[in-house]
KOLVOKE-407844 format. One record per residue (C-alpha): chain; x, y, z. Coordinates in steps of 0.02 Angstrom, whole numbers, plus 50000, padded with zeros to 5 digits. Layout:
A/X/Y/Z .
...
//
This chain:
A/43913/44715/61520 .
A/44057/44711/61394 .
A/44138/44849/61296 .
A/44259/44855/61151 .
A/44351/45002/61226 .
A/44467/45038/61080 .
A/44332/45021/60947 .
A/44270/45177/60855 .
A/44141/45215/60721 .
A/44091/45351/60599 .
A/43914/45329/60532 .
A/43837/45438/60397 .
A/43654/45444/60345 .
A/43578/45579/60234 .
A/43407/45641/60178 .
A/43399/45708/60000 .
A/43276/45815/59905 .
A/43244/45671/59783 .
A/43162/45572/59925 .
A/43304/45457/59974 .
A/43324/45454/60163 .
A/43460/45344/60236 .
A/43461/45418/60411 .
A/43369/45265/60476 .
A/43507/45152/60412 .
A/43641/45250/60505 .
A/43536/45262/60664 .
A/43504/45075/60666 .
A/43688/45035/60643 .
A/43728/45155/60786 .
A/43603/45068/60899 .
A/43683/44899/60864 .
A/43861/44961/60890 .
A/43823/45044/61057 .
A/43724/44895/61124 .
A/43836/44823/61261 .
A/43761/44650/61235 .
A/43806/44651/61050 .
A/43946/44761/60984 .
A/43993/44852/61143 .
A/44063/45011/61066 .
A/44066/45149/61199 .
A/43935/45277/61148 .
A/44064/45417/61154 .
A/44166/45322/61023 .
A/44025/45322/60895 .
A/44008/45476/60784 .
A/43835/45482/60704 .
A/43814/45612/60566 .
A/43637/45638/60502 .
A/43533/45775/60423 .
A/43631/45938/60410 .
A/43773/45865/60513 .
A/43819/45758/60362 .
A/43872/45901/60249 .
A/44047/45916/60177 .
A/44118/46000/60331 .
A/44035/45876/60448 .
A/44101/45723/60355 .
A/44279/45788/60344 .
A/44276/45842/60527 .
A/44212/45668/60574 .
A/44371/45593/60504 .
A/44474/45721/60599 .
A/44387/45668/60762 .
A/44432/45487/60722 .
A/44612/45539/60696 .
A/44616/45623/60866 .
A/44533/45479/60959 .
A/44614/45324/60883 .
A/44786/45244/60893 .
A/44874/45107/60796 .
A/44781/44969/60891 .
A/44606/45043/60870 .
A/44472/44964/60763 .
A/44373/45085/60655 .
A/44200/45052/60582 .
A/44143/45173/60445 .
A/43969/45168/60369 .
A/43907/45281/60230 .
A/43731/45267/60160 .
A/43687/45395/60028 .
A/43715/45446/59849 .
A/43879/45431/59756 .
A/43932/45515/59596 .
A/44065/45529/59462 .
A/44099/45691/59369 .
A/44228/45669/59232 .
A/44355/45556/59315 .
A/44317/45613/59492 .
A/44223/45491/59603 .
A/44138/45575/59750 .
A/44014/45562/59891 .
A/43858/45671/59892 .
A/43839/45752/60065 .
A/43690/45840/60137 .
A/43647/46002/60048 .
A/43694/45951/59871 .
A/43548/45968/59752 .
A/43493/45988/59573 .
A/43521/46157/59493 .
A/43693/46187/59567 .
A/43827/46260/59456 .
A/43981/46153/59432 .
A/44078/46268/59548 .
A/43945/46253/59684 .
A/43937/46064/59660 .
A/44125/46043/59680 .
A/44126/46155/59833 .
A/43998/46042/59918 .
A/44055/45867/59871 .
A/44179/45753/59958 .
A/44294/45666/59834 .
A/44359/45489/59846 .
A/44536/45557/59851 .
A/44493/45664/60001 .
A/44422/45513/60093 .
A/44576/45411/60048 .
A/44687/45548/60120 .
A/44584/45549/60280 .
A/44598/45360/60294 .
A/44786/45370/60266 .
A/44801/45496/60407 .
A/44732/45369/60533 .
A/44868/45275/60626 .
A/44768/45113/60628 .
A/44748/44990/60486 .
A/44607/44895/60572 .
A/44473/44984/60474 .
A/44318/44926/60384 .
A/44216/45041/60270 .
A/44038/44990/60228 .
A/43974/45084/60076 .
A/43789/45084/60028 .
A/43777/45215/59892 .
A/43695/45152/59732 .
A/43515/45173/59783 .
A/43381/45143/59651 .
A/43270/45289/59697 .
A/43100/45213/59659 .
A/43143/45050/59743 .
A/43209/45143/59892 .
A/43033/45216/59909 .
A/42973/45036/59938 .
A/42891/45014/59768 .
A/42985/44850/59745 .
A/42885/44714/59830 .
A/42916/44528/59835 .
A/42735/44501/59884 .
A/42653/44605/59748 .
A/42785/44574/59616 .
A/42788/44753/59552 .
A/42911/44892/59534 .
A/42906/45073/59480 .
A/43092/45101/59499 .
A/43150/45268/59431 .
A/43337/45266/59403 .
A/43358/45451/59367 .
A/43434/45598/59460 .
A/43569/45508/59557 .
A/43695/45622/59639 .
A/43624/45780/59562 .
A/43695/45747/59389 .
A/43538/45682/59303 .
A/43613/45510/59277 .
A/43603/45356/59385 .
A/43758/45314/59484 .
A/43796/45130/59469 .
A/43980/45126/59510 .
A/43989/45089/59696 .
A/44128/44966/59656 .
A/44227/45103/59570 .
A/44201/45222/59716 .
A/44257/45085/59835 .
A/44417/45055/59736 .
A/44454/45241/59726 .
A/44455/45255/59917 .
A/44558/45095/59936 .
A/44730/45148/59993 .
A/44806/44976/59955 .
A/44864/44960/60135 .
A/44748/44820/60186 .
A/44592/44914/60241 .
A/44430/44819/60220 .
A/44298/44892/60105 .
A/44126/44818/60074 .
A/44010/44902/59948 .
A/43827/44860/59929 .
A/43841/44810/59746 .
A/43956/44786/59598 .
A/43983/44894/59445 .
A/43824/44930/59345 .
A/43712/44867/59486 .
A/43611/44959/59616 .
A/43567/44940/59799 .
A/43386/44892/59834 .
A/43260/44905/59974 .
A/43122/44776/59979 .
A/42939/44808/60012 .
A/42910/44906/60172 .
A/43080/44866/60248 .
A/43151/45007/60351 .
A/43328/44973/60290 .
A/43408/44939/60123 .
A/43440/44754/60090 .
A/43626/44780/60117 .
A/43606/44869/60284 .
A/43474/44744/60340 .
A/43594/44598/60314 .
A/43738/44694/60393 .
A/43632/44719/60549 .
A/43589/44533/60552 .
A/43774/44490/60543 .
A/43820/44611/60683 .
A/43686/44528/60789 .
A/43764/44359/60757 .
A/43615/44296/60656 .
A/43721/44257/60502 .
A/43771/44084/60561 .
A/43725/43954/60692 .
A/43896/43886/60736 .
A/44032/43988/60822 .
A/44198/43933/60895 .
A/44229/44096/60987 .
A/44114/44229/61062 .
A/44152/44358/60927 .
A/44095/44410/60753 .
A/44239/44458/60639 .
A/44259/44555/60477 .
A/44292/44409/60360 .
A/44140/44307/60410 .
A/44029/44462/60395 .
A/44098/44500/60221 .
A/44077/44319/60168 .
A/43898/44318/60232 .
A/43852/44475/60136 .
A/43928/44402/59977 .
A/43826/44242/59995 .
A/43662/44303/60066 .
A/43611/44457/59965 .
A/43616/44393/59783 .
A/43488/44252/59804 .
A/43367/44368/59897 .
A/43368/44491/59752 .
A/43358/44350/59626 .
A/43204/44277/59710 .
A/43121/44447/59729 .
A/43153/44493/59547 .
A/43089/44325/59486 .
A/42926/44348/59582 .
A/42883/44507/59488 .
A/42764/44507/59341 .
A/42849/44515/59221 .
A/43010/44454/59305 .
A/43146/44585/59323 .
A/43323/44567/59259 .
A/43415/44643/59406 .
A/43556/44588/59520 .
A/43638/44648/59678 .
A/43805/44569/59722 .
A/43909/44655/59856 .
A/44087/44706/59816 .
A/44224/44662/59940 .
A/44405/44711/59919 .
A/44498/44551/59950 .
A/44661/44616/60022 .
A/44630/44639/60207 .
A/44753/44683/60344 .
A/44669/44598/60491 .
A/44518/44492/60534 .
A/44475/44597/60685 .
A/44319/44589/60794 .
A/44163/44688/60748 .
A/44040/44627/60880 .
A/44001/44496/61013 .
A/43898/44340/60987 .
A/43736/44379/61085 .
A/43734/44312/61263 .
A/43585/44196/61234 .
A/43672/44113/61086 .
A/43836/44102/61183 .
A/43750/44007/61322 .
A/43664/43891/61198 .
A/43830/43851/61114 .
A/43926/43845/61279 .
A/44045/43981/61222 .
A/44152/44071/61349 .
A/44109/44250/61394 .
A/44200/44379/61288 .
A/44348/44469/61361 .
A/44302/44650/61393 .
A/44396/44772/61285 .
A/44466/44640/61166 .
A/44465/44694/60984 .
A/44609/44588/60920 .
A/44617/44412/60985 .
A/44663/44329/60820 .
A/44801/44207/60857 .
A/44949/44199/60741 .
A/44892/44354/60649 .
A/45004/44393/60501 .
A/44997/44560/60413 .
A/44941/44554/60232 .
A/45070/44618/60110 .
A/44986/44737/59988 .
A/45131/44826/59900 .
A/45308/44770/59859 .
A/45360/44933/59775 .
A/45269/45090/59720 .
A/45360/45242/59654 .
A/45308/45411/59582 .
A/45304/45417/59393 .
A/45309/45229/59363 .
A/45187/45178/59227 .
A/45227/44992/59227 .
A/45146/44873/59350 .
A/45198/44694/59389 .
A/45059/44597/59477 .
A/45093/44434/59569 .
A/44938/44323/59584 .
A/44951/44178/59706 .
A/44854/44016/59711 .
A/44725/43969/59841 .
A/44850/43892/59960 .
A/44962/44045/59954 .
A/44974/44216/60032 .
A/44989/44382/59943 .
A/45162/44422/60006 .
A/45235/44248/60030 .
A/45193/44135/59882 .
A/45334/44199/59771 .
A/45467/44193/59905 .
A/45606/44319/59874 .
A/45569/44341/59687 .
A/45494/44516/59711 .
A/45642/44572/59816 .
A/45769/44507/59690 .
A/45677/44593/59548 .
A/45673/44757/59644 .
A/45861/44744/59669 .
A/45891/44722/59482 .
A/45915/44891/59399 .
A/45838/44829/59236 .
A/45670/44827/59327 .
A/45678/45011/59376 .
A/45518/45098/59324 .
A/45409/44948/59372 .
A/45293/44954/59521 .
A/45268/44782/59598 .
A/45115/44725/59695 .
A/45042/44560/59753 .
A/44862/44536/59701 .
A/44802/44454/59860 .
A/44641/44388/59930 .
A/44591/44331/60103 .
A/44543/44155/60155 .
A/44358/44193/60180 .
A/44332/44181/59992 .
A/44309/43993/60014 .
A/44232/43975/60187 .
A/44151/43807/60156 .
A/44309/43723/60091 .
A/44437/43810/60197 .
A/44612/43846/60134 .
A/44671/43718/60007 .
A/44768/43696/59846 .
A/44606/43709/59748 .
A/44446/43806/59775 .
A/44276/43827/59696 .
A/44249/43901/59524 .
A/44134/44028/59605 .
A/44285/44093/59698 .
A/44387/44105/59537 .
A/44247/44206/59457 .
A/44236/44320/59607 .
A/44422/44355/59614 .
A/44441/44377/59425 .
A/44299/44504/59432 .
A/44394/44592/59571 .
A/44549/44594/59460 .
A/44449/44669/59316 .
A/44386/44814/59419 .
A/44556/44838/59502 .
A/44635/44863/59330 .
A/44496/44985/59285 .
A/44500/45090/59442 .
A/44640/45049/59565 .
A/44777/45024/59433 .
A/44713/45148/59304 .
A/44872/45254/59306 .
A/44977/45116/59227 .
A/45005/45105/59038 .
A/45080/44930/59046 .
A/45036/44784/59158 .
A/45127/44618/59175 .
A/45056/44469/59271 .
A/45151/44327/59353 .
A/45026/44198/59417 .
A/45044/44034/59510 .
A/44926/43884/59514 .
A/44743/43936/59513 .
A/44802/44116/59509 .
A/44837/44081/59325 .
A/44656/44033/59295 .
A/44603/44193/59383 .
A/44718/44292/59268 .
A/44656/44207/59108 .
A/44473/44230/59153 .
A/44500/44413/59199 .
A/44600/44449/59040 .
A/44456/44383/58935 .
A/44333/44487/59035 .
A/44435/44648/59023 .
A/44364/44781/58910 .
A/44479/44803/58760 .
A/44561/44963/58822 .
A/44616/44873/58981 .
A/44664/44711/58893 .
A/44777/44814/58781 .
A/44881/44863/58933 .
A/44939/44684/58960 .
A/45121/44663/58906 .
A/45175/44499/58988 .
A/45088/44346/59060 .
A/45185/44210/59151 .
A/45083/44058/59206 .
A/45173/43950/59333 .
A/45103/43777/59373 .
A/44929/43827/59312 .
A/44803/43689/59270 .
A/44747/43782/59113 .
A/44672/43624/59040 .
A/44595/43567/59205 .
A/44619/43402/59294 .
A/44585/43237/59207 .
A/44420/43161/59273 .
A/44507/42998/59318 .
A/44634/43089/59425 .
A/44499/43193/59507 .
A/44408/43035/59556 .
A/44564/42943/59614 .
A/44659/43082/59704 .
A/44529/43210/59753 .
A/44374/43103/59781 .
A/44275/43216/59663 .
A/44289/43358/59788 .
A/44340/43474/59648 .
A/44232/43417/59503 .
A/44225/43595/59439 .
A/44411/43581/59397 .
A/44379/43436/59277 .
A/44455/43455/59104 .
A/44282/43412/59040 .
A/44189/43530/59157 .
A/44096/43687/59104 .
A/44219/43812/59177 .
A/44375/43741/59094 .
A/44293/43704/58926 .
A/44213/43878/58923 .
A/44379/43961/58970 .
A/44472/43870/58832 .
A/44341/43910/58699 .
A/44339/44094/58748 .
A/44530/44100/58749 .
A/44544/44019/58577 .
A/44411/44136/58508 .
A/44503/44289/58575 .
A/44682/44245/58529 .
A/44698/44094/58412 .
A/44878/44077/58478 .
A/44920/44253/58416 .
A/44958/44351/58573 .
A/44984/44539/58583 .
A/45083/44508/58743 .
A/45233/44402/58791 .
A/45168/44234/58855 .
A/45265/44102/58952 .
A/45182/43942/59014 .
A/45287/43856/59145 .
A/45277/43679/59213 .
A/45387/43601/59348 .
A/45464/43429/59335 .
A/45394/43359/59497 .
A/45226/43449/59512 .
A/45119/43335/59619 .
A/44956/43427/59580 .
A/44962/43491/59401 .
A/45018/43385/59255 .
A/45132/43454/59121 .
A/44996/43416/58994 .
A/44870/43523/59089 .
A/44994/43667/59093 .
A/45045/43655/58910 .
A/44898/43584/58810 .
A/44805/43746/58770 .
A/44962/43838/58710 .
A/45085/43825/58567 .
A/45256/43745/58600 .
A/45341/43913/58577 .
A/45272/43969/58745 .
A/45319/43813/58846 .
A/45456/43814/58979 .
A/45497/43672/59099 .
A/45591/43704/59262 .
A/45643/43600/59410 .
A/45537/43588/59568 .
A/45372/43540/59645 .
A/45207/43635/59639 .
A/45245/43752/59784 .
A/45435/43754/59781 .
A/45444/43805/59598 .
A/45404/43986/59646 .
A/45523/43996/59794 .
A/45698/44013/59719 .
A/45849/44003/59833 .
A/45952/44132/59739 .
A/45962/44235/59579 .
A/46029/44089/59478 .
A/45867/43992/59499 .
A/45779/43947/59337 .
A/45612/44019/59390 .
A/45685/44187/59437 .
A/45791/44198/59280 .
A/45640/44152/59174 .
A/45534/44290/59250 .
A/45673/44419/59237 .
A/45717/44377/59056 .
A/45533/44377/59006 .
A/45501/44548/59080 .
A/45659/44621/59002 .
A/45628/44550/58830 .
A/45664/44708/58730 .
A/45836/44743/58657 .
A/45797/44928/58674 .
A/45771/44896/58860 .
A/45925/44789/58891 .
A/46057/44883/58793 .
A/46059/45051/58881 .
A/46079/45118/59055 .
A/45929/45219/59115 .
A/45810/45074/59146 .
A/45674/45174/59233 .
A/45654/45296/59090 .
A/45663/45154/58965 .
A/45528/45056/59055 .
A/45416/45208/59062 .
A/45441/45232/58875 .
A/45407/45048/58839 .
A/45244/45058/58934 .
A/45188/45198/58819 .
A/45247/45105/58663 .
A/45141/44954/58711 .
A/44986/45063/58720 .
A/45020/45146/58552 .
A/45051/44982/58462 .
A/44894/44901/58531 .
A/44790/45052/58482 .
A/44859/45081/58307 .
A/44916/44912/58241 .
A/44740/44840/58215 .
A/44697/44988/58102 .
A/44865/45017/58019 .
A/44790/45026/57844 .
A/44682/45175/57895 .
A/44823/45279/57971 .
A/44883/45443/57902 .
A/45070/45481/57894 .
A/45077/45548/58072 .
A/44989/45395/58142 .
A/45099/45280/58041 .
A/45256/45364/58111 .
A/45194/45342/58290 .
A/45161/45158/58256 .
A/45331/45129/58176 .
A/45427/45216/58314 .
A/45332/45118/58446 .
A/45363/44951/58359 .
A/45547/44996/58350 .
A/45549/45040/58535 .
A/45481/44866/58572 .
A/45611/44786/58456 .
A/45477/44727/58335 .
A/45582/44780/58184 .
A/45518/44650/58061 .
A/45338/44706/58084 .
A/45391/44888/58063 .
A/45485/44851/57902 .
A/45341/44751/57830 .
A/45217/44890/57864 .
A/45331/45023/57791 .
A/45369/44922/57634 .
A/45185/44886/57602 .
A/45097/45045/57659 .
A/45056/45167/57515 .
A/45089/45318/57626 .
A/45271/45265/57645 .
A/45300/45272/57458 .
A/45251/45456/57444 .
A/45311/45530/57608 .
A/45498/45569/57617 .
A/45498/45561/57806 .
A/45426/45385/57802 .
A/45550/45336/57666 .
A/45685/45394/57785 .
A/45610/45288/57923 .
A/45622/45136/57808 .
A/45803/45181/57775 .
A/45830/45194/57962 .
A/45761/45021/57993 .
A/45883/44946/57866 .
A/46023/45051/57939 .
A/45990/44982/58114 .
A/45978/44806/58044 .
A/46150/44830/57965 .
A/46226/44893/58128 .
A/46158/44744/58224 .
A/46211/44610/58099 .
A/46312/44686/57954 .
A/46235/44632/57790 .
A/46272/44703/57618 .
A/46088/44692/57569 .
A/46032/44791/57722 .
A/46166/44923/57693 .
A/46118/44939/57509 .
A/45932/44951/57551 .
A/45965/45089/57677 .
A/46063/45187/57547 .
A/45926/45168/57415 .
A/45787/45231/57528 .
A/45886/45379/57595 .
A/45942/45429/57419 .
A/45762/45421/57352 .
A/45701/45524/57499 .
A/45842/45651/57477 .
A/45806/45671/57292 .
A/45621/45707/57323 .
A/45662/45823/57469 .
A/45781/45926/57363 .
A/45651/45940/57225 .
A/45527/46008/57353 .
A/45662/46118/57437 .
A/45613/46040/57603 .
A/45771/46084/57701 .
A/45722/45992/57859 .
A/45705/45831/57761 .
A/45863/45870/57661 .
A/45977/45880/57814 .
A/45894/45726/57891 .
A/45925/45616/57740 .
A/46095/45692/57696 .
A/46170/45663/57868 .
A/46112/45483/57864 .
A/46192/45460/57694 .
A/46354/45535/57763 .
A/46344/45408/57904 .
A/46315/45262/57785 .
A/46455/45323/57671 .
A/46586/45300/57808 .
A/46509/45156/57906 .
A/46448/45046/57761 .
A/46551/45101/57610 .
A/46706/45173/57696 .
A/46697/45311/57564 .
A/46761/45473/57643 .
A/46733/45576/57486 .
A/46546/45538/57485 .
A/46541/45561/57674 .
A/46612/45738/57661 .
A/46495/45787/57519 .
A/46339/45731/57611 .
A/46401/45809/57775 .
A/46422/45979/57691 .
A/46250/45962/57610 .
A/46174/45924/57780 .
A/46260/46076/57860 .
A/46201/46192/57722 .
A/46019/46133/57738 .
A/46020/46137/57929 .
A/46073/46321/57929 .
A/45909/46362/57841 .
A/45801/46277/57976 .
A/45742/46329/58148 .
A/45833/46266/58301 .
A/45783/46101/58380 .
A/45880/45953/58454 .
A/45887/45858/58289 .
A/45956/46008/58195 .
A/46091/46028/58329 .
A/46131/45842/58322 .
A/46147/45853/58133 .
A/46266/46001/58142 .
A/46367/45907/58274 .
A/46377/45748/58171 .
A/46424/45843/58012 .
A/46566/45929/58105 .
A/46620/45760/58171 .
A/46641/45698/57992 .
A/46734/45860/57949 .
A/46843/45822/58103 .
A/46796/45985/58190 .
A/46779/45891/58355 .
A/46764/46039/58475 .
A/46622/46113/58373 .
A/46543/45940/58364 .
A/46547/45931/58555 .
A/46470/46105/58568 .
A/46319/46055/58463 .
A/46302/45882/58540 .
A/46285/45967/58710 .
A/46148/46079/58640 .
A/46061/45928/58565 .
A/46065/45828/58727 .
A/45995/45967/58837 .
A/45816/45954/58776 .
A/45808/45773/58718 .
A/45720/45624/58795 .
A/45802/45456/58825 .
A/45746/45384/58658 .
A/45815/45532/58561 .
A/45979/45525/58657 .
A/46000/45341/58619 .
A/45971/45372/58433 .
A/46094/45518/58431 .
A/46225/45414/58522 .
A/46204/45269/58402 .
A/46246/45377/58251 .
A/46384/45475/58336 .
A/46473/45323/58410 .
A/46463/45216/58253 .
A/46514/45362/58141 .
A/46660/45413/58252 .
A/46730/45237/58275 .
A/46718/45203/58087 .
A/46801/45368/58043 .
A/46940/45360/58173 .
A/46960/45169/58171 .
A/46953/45156/58361 .
A/46830/45096/58492 .
A/46942/45127/58642 .
A/46823/45161/58789 .
A/46950/45285/58861 .
A/46951/45389/58702 .
A/46908/45569/58744 .
A/46768/45586/58617 .
A/46693/45415/58657 .
A/46690/45460/58843 .
A/46609/45627/58800 .
A/46469/45540/58705 .
A/46437/45414/58844 .
A/46430/45545/58981 .
A/46310/45657/58887 .
A/46195/45530/58804 .
A/46195/45371/58908 .
A/46208/45433/59087 .
//
């Protein structure tokens, strides 16, 4: 008699009014777990919630009991079989007692949200936790109308979760409860699939196979007397899809349905779930299990799941390792060095990891099967949709086959998620596959799927060319190392234009393990991620990065339909392009767009683009163009008596008069015109900045300071930078000094750049 003394379980089965009854699933799992010859969980450690015990209060209290009973070394097994739902953006479980006809208030009072479950999981001191989720039940099929023998189905996919629509997002629910701390989550099916029950089976197909795995029937060869998480997850991934495929094909007519379990691939520990049955242990001459052992994995190393996560950050940097790497180790100290660089403030950084069970037949190696690449890229797609949905901008740094995962996922992203991608760095990635001759000579055809002539690579390249045609809406760097023993430079570079190629020193694995901050690989990644002049030039990097994330989203939404935009939309697009330092595109749009020729504000924006160009690289043509546009806009604004536009254009002409023309008479005239118009307008930061700048030109410096302070109080970082640009350039041109210790220069820096 053996027991896993520090193993605990919470099992939930529910009977619904629509006919779905999953109590049998939970009871059968409980029977397996408490069988001393199989799982050996002490009966007092197993919480079984069924019927009215599985209401909201019962489920939340069940987690509280786990919290009281468990410690940091406990293993926790959670099983939920029942309906799931999503209302608006809120993913939730459907406990006992929820039913059709509820008001929204009653519904929300009875549900259990994914966020609540995540909080309960976070409150547990252990990270050895696995959550099995069987919640996308096709109601008709669950009533055993789907039969492999008869080949018929009367599946009715209505009324899931009480909201009159089927729930087919078990994968989304799983990702919403994932706390990114290495817990293991296995859901019965992927997005837009459902969980089936065959013929007269007592259990759903998912639960049936889970029971078989817990009994040790999932494989015939064992090297130890235990069944662990990773082999169970791998078995469910492999075993369930072909069963559904065969059953669907046997129907008349054949059905087009799939069921592929979802497994989160970042797992903390491969801990023990059950014992190999005694009869099989004797047959295989395995030693008897040690009583009470739940963690006998030798050399266990904790999976790194987060490098940095901070409140308010809307930029995410994902590191994707190759198949020989580990989530937290592949990139050496690159993440730490980036986190220590202030220019990367405002970026969260996470490894996108996956456990070794993804390729159980091959083991851990430099390469792996294309099936594994597909599986992981699908996981990346849904992670961006659900787990990383709060981020406006996502950058990816990928090594080796991680780069193929990234490319495949990017192509499979829906457009709204693909538009979040701002940077892609591919390091030592065989984007063009491996030459057939080299495969045969070096790899003995073990990895034929990686052939440059194989279906995966040729399909990937065709899809990539069709999507981008070498015109990328993100910053792309393709990196090869000089001594890469696995990936040729040609395979790295061939699919991409020369403009994106970078060669650095090193071998395949060492290229991503820099020794210090002067290393080429580190400097390449840092310079790529900080590619915006707007980002590099000023001090508050976190706010700048947050702003840049939003600019990326705006540009990717509006640029494809620029010709349809109204004036307001065109302004948003121009400001966002400017924020990303894409000035040439902004100027071209403004010069060609008909709205810009009739809107004085847009004419002023054109003038501003030429003004900024002049300040960056003084050019008579840029200075003249800025003057022309501001004068045209001022003339039309005065004709319309639009005082807000008058002071805006007049103060810019005052600025240009002193900075470009060194004409103080014109400067004073335009400054007084700006002051007069501003007095007729309501207060806002730009009015106050205009009054301040006009007084600067009139050399009323104390009054200028007074209004600059008012302007800075309610301005964001972008506005402050713009105000500082005008004030600093105007003051230094007027006073002929750029002494950093000058009282007024110090005042501007302290109030606009700190």
